[in-house]
N, C-alpha and C positions, 0 to 999 in steps of 0.2 A: 240757087247756087248753081256755078257753073260746073261742067263737067270736069274741068281740070282740078278743081276744087275739092269736090268729091272725090277724085281720085288720089290728090296728095291724101286727104285724111284716111284714106283705105290703106294706102301706103305706111303711113303714119301708127295707125294701127296694128297691121301686120309686124311692123317692126319692133315694136311694144310687146306682143305677143311673143313673139322670137327671142326678146330679152326675158321675158318672164319664164319662158320654158328653159332657156339655157341657166339662169339663177338657180330653179328647181332640181334641174338635172346636175348635181354637182360630181364631180370627177373624184375617183380615189384620194387623188393628190392633193384636192381642196378639203375633203372631208379630213385628210389625216392633219394638215396646216390648221384647222378649225378645233380640233381636239385630237392633240397628238396621245396624249394619255391614254384615252379609249384605245386607239391602233395600238398601241405599245402594250396594254393590258392584254388584248386578245391575241398578240404575236408571243406574249410570255407564256399564254394559258396554250396555246399551238404547241411551243418549245415543251415546256411540261408535260404534256401529252406523247411527245416523241420519245423523250427520256423516260416516262415511265413505259412506254413499249419496249424502248430497248433493254431495260430492266429485266423486263419480261422474258424478252429473247434470249438474255444472258443469265437466265434463272434466277435470278432475286428473289422471284416469287414462286415457289416450289410446287402448291397446289396444281393452279390451272391457271389459263390467261386472263380469268375471270377475277382472278385476286389482284391484278393492277389496277382494275377499275374503281374501287374503293380509294385507293390512295390517288390518283387521278382526281376523282371529285372533292376530295378534301383538300389538296394543294390549290386545284382551281376556286375553289370556295377559298380560301385564305387568301389566293393573289385578288380576287374581287374584293375580300374586305379592305385588305390594303390600300386597293383605289378611293374606294367608300372614304375611309380614312384621310388619304391625300386629299381629297377633292373636299374635306370639311375642314383640313387644316391650311390648306394654300389658297389663298383668294385669288389665285390668278385662274386656277383650274376649277373653280366653285360652278358646277353646273347640279342639274338634278341628278339625284343617284339613289333615288328609292329603287328603281328598277335592277340596278345593279345591288344592291343590299339584299332585295328579296331573293335574286337569282343564286348570290352567295349562301344565304341559308338552305337553300335548297339543295346547291352543291354540296353545301357540308353536311345536311341531313341523309342526303344520299351514298356520300362517302363513309360518314360514320355508321351509317346503318348497316352498309355491309360490312364493318368491323366490329360493331358493336351489338346493339340491338333493335331493328326497326321500329317495334312500337314505341320504345322510350324516346327515341332520337327525334321520331316524327312527330310525338306529341311536344317535346320540346322546341322542334322547328316552326311548329304552329302558333306555340304560346308566344315564341319571340317576335313571329311576322304580326298576330294580332296585337300583340304592345305594342310594337313600332307604329301600326296603322293608326292604335289609338292615341298613342302620344302626338303623334304629327297633326293628327285632326284635332287635339285639345290645344295644342301650340297655337295652330292657325288661327282658331277663334280670339285669341288675347290682341 
């Protein structure tokens, strides 16, 4: 092999490596275009957090600042459950949703645990997550 041929192969390899690196490092805009639903859901959760904090500042939660957190977590859990439901119903947005489902159940458990009873809510949450994992595993076997 000539020196020029080796140099050309080396340059081609470097160009391929640069392209692969560029594809792996997606910008925020590319991620938004690839999955706008996920980005929108997290934007809505942040807006919900701001609304809850604003309500706390205006005195809607009389006792203390911590009384707003259960409300935030219940709302965030509901928003994530709506995303999961949307992903199940709309084929264009169908992507893996298991992580968001589990996170929604955890958020709901945190929020409802602060409002009702920790022991009851966490027991129900763990049962729901376990049943989901079991059903998902059984459905995959078919």
